[in-house]
C-alpha positions in Angstrom: -21.5 24.5 0.6 -17.6 25.2 0.2 -17.4 24.6 4.2 -18.7 20.9 3.0 -16.2 20.7 0.1 -13.8 21.3 2.2 -14.7 19.1 5.1 -14.9 16.2 2.2 -11.3 16.7 1.0 -10.0 16.9 4.0 -11.4 13.6 5.1 -10.4 11.7 2.7 -6.9 13.4 2.7 -6.9 12.3 6.4 -7.9 8.7 5.2 -5.4 8.3 2.7 -2.5 9.2 5.4 -3.9 6.9 7.6 -4.1 4.1 4.9 -0.2 5.3 4.0 0.7 5.1 7.8 -0.8 1.6 8.5 0.9 0.2 5.1 4.2 1.2 6.2 3.9 0.3 10.0 5.4 -2.8 11.4 3.4 -5.1 13.0 4.3 -7.7 15.8 1.9 -10.7 17.0 2.2 -10.8 21.0 -0.1 -13.8 21.4 -3.0 -16.0 20.1 -4.9 -16.9 23.2 -8.3 -18.8 23.0 -7.5 -21.3 20.4 -10.3 -23.7 19.0 -10.1 -25.8 16.1 -13.7 -26.8 15.3 -14.7 -26.3 18.9 -11.7 -28.1 20.4 -9.9 -26.2 22.9 -6.1 -26.2 21.4 -4.5 -24.1 24.0 -5.9 -26.1 27.4 -4.7 -29.2 25.3 -1.3 -27.4 25.1 -1.4 -26.5 28.7 -2.3 -29.8 30.2 -0.3 -32.0 27.9 -3.0 -33.6 27.0 -3.1 -34.9 22.8 -5.6 -35.2 20.8 -7.5 -38.5 20.4 -7.1 -40.8 17.1 -10.7 -39.7 16.4 -10.4 -35.9 17.1 -6.9 -35.9 14.8 -9.2 -37.8 12.2 -11.6 -35.5 12.1 -9.9 -32.5 12.3 -8.1 -33.7 9.1 -11.1 -34.8 7.2 -12.3 -31.2 8.0 -9.4 -29.4 7.0 -9.3 -31.4 3.5 -12.7 -30.9 3.1 -12.5 -27.1 3.6 -14.8 -27.2 6.6 -12.2 -26.8 9.4 -12.9 -23.4 11.9 -10.0 -21.5 13.7 -11.4 -19.4 16.4 -8.6 -17.6 18.6 -8.1 -13.8 20.1 -4.9 -12.1 18.6 -2.8 -9.6 19.9 -1.4 -7.5 17.4 1.1 -5.0 18.3 1.2 -1.8 15.6 3.9 0.8 15.5 3.5 3.3 13.0 6.9 4.8 11.5 5.6 8.4 13.0 4.3 7.3 16.0 2.2 9.8 18.4 -0.2 10.7 16.0 -4.2 9.8 16.5 -4.5 7.2 13.6 -7.1 4.2 12.6 -7.5 2.1 10.0 -11.0 0.5 9.2 -10.2 -3.3 7.8 -13.3 -5.1 6.7 -11.5 -7.9 5.9 -8.0 -9.8 6.9 -6.8 -12.8 4.3 -3.9 -14.7 6.3 -1.1 -16.9 5.5 0.5 -19.2 7.7 4.2 -20.3 6.0 6.2 -23.3 7.6 9.9 -22.8 6.7 9.2 -20.0 4.1 6.6 -22.3 2.0 2.7 -21.4 1.9 0.9 -24.2 4.5 -2.5 -22.4 5.4 -4.6 -19.8 4.4 -8.0 -18.2 5.1 -9.8 -15.2 5.4 -11.2 -13.2 8.3 -14.5 -11.6 7.2 -15.4 -9.4 10.4 -14.9 -5.8 10.6 -12.0 -4.4 12.7 -10.3 -0.8 13.5 -6.7 -1.4 14.0 -4.9 1.5 16.2 -1.1 2.1 17.1 -0.2 -0.1 19.7 -1.6 -2.9 21.3 -5.1 -4.5 19.3 -7.0 -7.5 20.6 -8.7 -9.0 17.4 -11.2 -11.9 18.0 -11.3 -14.1 14.8 -13.3 -16.9 13.5 -12.1 -18.0 9.8 -12.1 -20.9 7.9 -8.8 -22.8 7.7 -8.0 -23.8 3.9 -5.0 -25.7 2.6 -3.1 -23.5 -0.2 -3.2 -24.3 -3.4 -0.3 -25.3 -5.3 -0.8 -25.3 -9.2 -4.3 -25.7 -8.6 -4.0 -28.8 -6.6 -4.2 -28.3 -2.4 -0.7 -28.3 -1.2 -0.3 -31.3 1.6 3.6 -30.7 1.6 2.8 -27.3 3.8 0.4 -29.4 6.0 2.5 -32.2 6.6 5.3 -29.9 7.7 3.4 -28.0 10.2 2.0 -31.7 11.4 5.5 -32.8 11.7 6.5 -29.9 13.6 3.9 -30.0 16.0 4.7 -33.8 16.4 8.1 -32.9 17.7 6.6 -31.3 20.5 9.3 -28.4 20.4 9.1 -24.5 20.1 7.7 -24.5 16.3 7.3 -20.6 16.5 10.8 -19.8 14.4 9.6 -22.4 11.5 6.4 -20.3 11.1 5.6 -16.8 9.5 2.4 -15.1 9.4 1.4 -13.0 7.2 -2.0 -10.9 6.4 -3.4 -8.9 3.7 -5.9 -6.5 4.9 -8.8 -5.2 2.9 -9.5 -1.5 4.1 -12.7 0.6 3.7 -11.8 3.9 1.5 -14.2 6.4 0.0 -14.5 4.7 -3.3 -14.9 1.3 -1.3 -13.1 -1.8 -0.3 -9.5 -2.2 -1.3 -7.4 -4.9 -0.7 -3.7 -4.3 -0.1 -1.8 -5.4 -3.2 0.5 -7.7 -1.2 0.9 -9.9 2.1 2.2 -8.0 5.1 4.5 -10.1 7.4 3.8 -10.1 11.1 6.6 -10.5 12.8 7.3 -13.6 15.2 6.5 -13.1 19.3 9.3 -11.8 21.2 11.3 -14.4 22.5 11.1 -16.8 19.8 
């Protein structure tokens, strides 16, 4: 019985150390690929220079304002631990995200998929609703307007965008959401 108690305590101490290590880690978004909004291949549109049709734009705006817009993509997220080299992992049961434009909240959502993060490059397939952020209980159309304006200018918008995550992690006492958002640094060259 004492061996079981030792194993139980050792396992939970290790998990607490892993949670602490990932809380203090640096996160960098390396790439976002296979981006689709309600099935419209946005990556292909950007590569070919093909703009959205008026019908597609209207449809996407309607689905966003009625909370029916869905984003699917594949994120390449690099995790750098403060003490590299240790074999650590963290089970994330859900991931709340926030997109800011010039420091102001614009869009948000939550990925309701379990994922295991490790040090180094993590490829994360996501499928998430895209929602307008709220300001004083009302939809924040100003953030969306800034984002649309930046996209319409057809320049590199990465300097104006900040991506933040707030993971919920699996612990021995249940799932616990991080108290604050973690800023994910911009891709190199942005």
